[in-house]
N, C-alpha and C positions, 0 to 999 in steps of 0.2 A: 774673261777672255783676253788673251794678249793680242796685240796687233802683229801684223806680219813683220814689221821692223824689229819688234821686241823678240819675236820668235827666232828670226834670223840671228840676232845678237846672242841669244841664249845658245843656239846651235853652234855658232862660231866658237864660243868659249867652252863647249862641252867635250868630254872625252868621247862620247857617242850620243846619238839621238835614239831614244826608245819611245815609241808612241803607238797609239791605236788610231791616230789621225793621219790624214793624207798629206797635208801641207808640209809637215816636218820631213817627209820623205822626198819632197821636191826641193826643199831648202838645204838639205844636208850636203849633197855632193858638191854644189858650188861653194860651200863653206869648207870643203875638204874634211868634212866630219863623217865618219861611218854612221850608217843608220840601220837600226833593227826595227822592223815594223811588226806589230801584232795585228793580225787580220781577224776582227771579230765577226765578219760576215763575208759572204761570197762576193758581194759588191766591193767591199774593202779589199779583199784579196786581189781582185782584178785591178782595181785602181792603184794599190800600192805596188803590186807586181809590175804594173806598167811604168810607174814613176821611177822605181828603183831599177827595173829592167832596162830602162832607157840609158842608164849610166852603168850598166853591167853588174848591178848589185841585187838583182832579183832573188838571189839565194838567201838573202837576209830577211825575207818575208816569212814569218812564222804564224801559222794559223792558231787561233785561240784554242783549238782542240789539241794543240801540241805544245802547251806551255811547259811541259817537262823538258823541252829542248831550249827554252828561252835563256836560261842562265849561261849555258855553253855558248849560245849565239852572241850574247852580250859580252861575254868574256873574250871571245875571238875579236869582236869589233873593237873593244877598248884596248886590247893588247897591240893593235895596229902593227901587224907583221910587216916586214919589208914589202911583201907582195901587195898587201892591202894599201899601204902607204903609197907605193908606186902607182897602183891603180887609181887611187883618189887624185894623185897629182896629174893624171891624164884626164880622168873623167870630169873633175871639177872645172877646169878651164873650158873643156868641150861643152859642158852644160851651160856655163856663163855665156860663151860665144853664141850658142844656139838661142838662148833666151834673149840675148841682146839683139840678134838678127830679127827675131820675131817682133820685138817692140819697135825696132827701127822700121821694119816693113809696115807695121801698123801706123806709125806716125807719118810715114811717107804717104800712105794711102789716104789718111785723113787730110793732110796738107794739100795733096794734089786732087783730092776728090775722085780717086780712081779705086778699082778693086785692089785688094791686098795681093801683092806679088811676093810670094815667100817660097824660096827654093832650098833653103838651108836644111841640112839633115843632121841628125845627132847619131853618130855611129861610134859606139864604144864597145870594145870586146868584152864579153862577159868575164866576170871574176868568179872563180869557184872557191867558196870557203873551204878551208883545209880540215876543219874539225869533223869528227865522225857524226856529230849532231846534224850536219848539213845533209849527209847521205840519207839519214832517217827522215829528215824534213822533206827532202825531194821525193822519197818513196811515199810518204803519207799525204803530201799536199794535194795531189789530184783526187785522192779518196776523200779527204776532209772537205775539199772544195765542192765535190759532187754531193756529199752528204748534207753540207750546210745549204747548198743551193736547193736540194730537194726539200729540206725542212722549210726554207723560206717560201718556196713555191706552194707547199702544202698550206702554210699559214695564210698566204695571200688568197689561195683558192677557197679556203674555209671562210675567210672574212668576206670574200666576194659572194659566196653562196649563202651567206647567213640570211635567213628569211625571218620576217617578224613572227614571233610565236603567238599564236592565237589560243586562248583557253578552249579546252574541249567542251562540247555541250554537256550539260548536267547529266544526261543519261549515260554518257560514256565514262563518267567518273565513278559509276557504281562498281562495286567489287568488294572483295574482302577488306575489312578494316586493316589499316597499316600494320598493326601488331600481328594479326593472323597471317598476313602476307609475309612478314619478316620471319615468323616461325616456320612457315612452309618452306621458305627459301633456305633457312638454316638446316632443315631436315633433309635436303637433297643429298644423295650419296656423294656426289663429287665434292660438295662443300664440306661434308663431314670428313672425307678423306684428306682434303687439303688442310683442314684444321688440325688433323692428327699429324700430318707431315710438318706443319708449322710448329707444333709443340715439340 
């Protein structure tokens, strides 16, 4: 695991940042480096969309379900068009000023022993990627986010509802021996039909 300083140094020297992690999306804009984020979960999509969205680069968050768009997204980021370079030149200093204001307010609060007074805002106009990949990404993203969220909710509910499995009483275990049950199952019309279709 690299430290935050090492991560920032790597990002400063990179053509672009490509990551499935949150922090590189925070460090990229202040380093004037374009970032492309792969969101492997709904939670990641929200976090990365927020961190890159704060600096107007939310269009560069690609859900893991849309990896077919990733190469074009990275290509656009690394080519650094005039529009993207100009955007980073504005967004980077704005992000640094905002982060500096937060730490200054925190230090002042600790020194004075008072609540944190923080009124700074980070307002950067959104940058719209120019590639056709981004249009497809924007169309898919709400659907993939909802789908992934539903999957994650289902997994969480299933784990939450998991009850300890108790063995059935001996009497309930009676029935045809496993081989006879399997033979009866295979003889069902629906199964035979599906087997024929499969062949």
